[in-house]
C-alpha positions in Angstrom: -5.9 24.4 4.1 -7.2 21.6 6.3 -10.9 20.9 6.0 -13.3 18.0 6.8 -12.2 16.1 3.7 -8.5 16.3 4.5 -7.0 12.9 5.3 -4.8 12.9 8.4 -2.6 10.6 10.4 -0.1 11.1 13.1 3.6 10.9 12.4 4.9 7.3 12.8 8.1 8.4 14.4 6.5 9.8 17.5 6.9 7.8 20.8 3.4 7.4 22.3 2.4 6.0 25.7 -1.0 5.3 27.2 -1.4 6.5 30.8 -4.8 5.5 32.2 -6.7 6.4 29.0 -4.7 9.6 28.3 -2.0 9.7 25.6 1.4 11.1 26.1 3.7 11.7 23.1 7.3 12.6 22.8 8.8 14.1 19.6 12.3 12.9 20.2 13.7 14.8 17.3 12.4 18.2 18.6 12.6 17.2 22.3 8.9 18.2 22.8 6.4 16.5 25.1 2.6 16.4 24.5 -0.3 15.1 26.7 -3.9 14.5 25.6 -7.0 14.2 27.7 -9.4 11.3 27.0 -11.2 12.9 24.1 -8.0 14.0 22.5 -6.6 10.5 23.1 -9.7 9.1 21.3 -9.0 11.3 18.2 -5.3 10.3 18.4 -6.4 6.6 18.2 -8.4 7.3 15.1 -5.5 9.0 13.3 -3.2 6.1 13.8 -4.0 5.2 10.2 -4.9 7.8 7.5 -8.5 8.9 7.9 -10.8 11.7 6.7 -11.5 14.3 9.4 -15.2 13.9 8.6 -15.0 10.2 9.5 -13.5 11.1 12.8 -16.4 13.4 13.5 -18.9 10.7 12.5 -17.3 8.2 14.9 -17.2 10.7 17.8 -20.9 11.6 17.2 -21.7 7.9 17.8 -19.7 7.9 21.1 -20.4 11.3 22.7 -23.5 13.4 23.3 -22.6 16.4 21.1 -24.2 18.2 18.2 -22.5 17.9 14.8 -21.5 21.6 14.5 -19.8 21.6 17.9 -18.1 18.3 17.2 -16.8 19.5 13.8 -15.5 22.7 15.3 -13.8 21.0 18.2 -12.2 18.3 16.0 -11.0 20.9 13.5 -9.4 23.0 16.2 -7.7 20.0 17.7 -6.4 18.8 14.3 -5.1 22.2 13.6 -3.3 22.3 16.9 -1.7 19.0 16.2 -0.7 20.2 12.7 0.7 23.4 14.1 2.8 21.3 16.5 4.1 19.3 13.5 2.6 16.0 14.6 0.5 15.2 11.5 0.8 13.8 8.1 -1.8 15.2 5.7 -3.3 14.4 2.3 -5.6 16.8 0.5 
């Protein structure tokens, strides 16, 4: 089960492009396309290298005006969405 202490990174075999601050990824193996808005793209940048989810939250709290509970909930939902799409590597 993913939690704030889980270490995540995105799969290195994904083809990622930056389009005016938004990220677009292609999973060539599955033929799937994904697009992220600016906040999702910011999280994506953080998970280029393995990082604890709690560290992502801490970084976003320093960049956006949001309370910790909302930030944690939003980041966890986003990470779970990426995981369900098969885009992540995880360490527990």
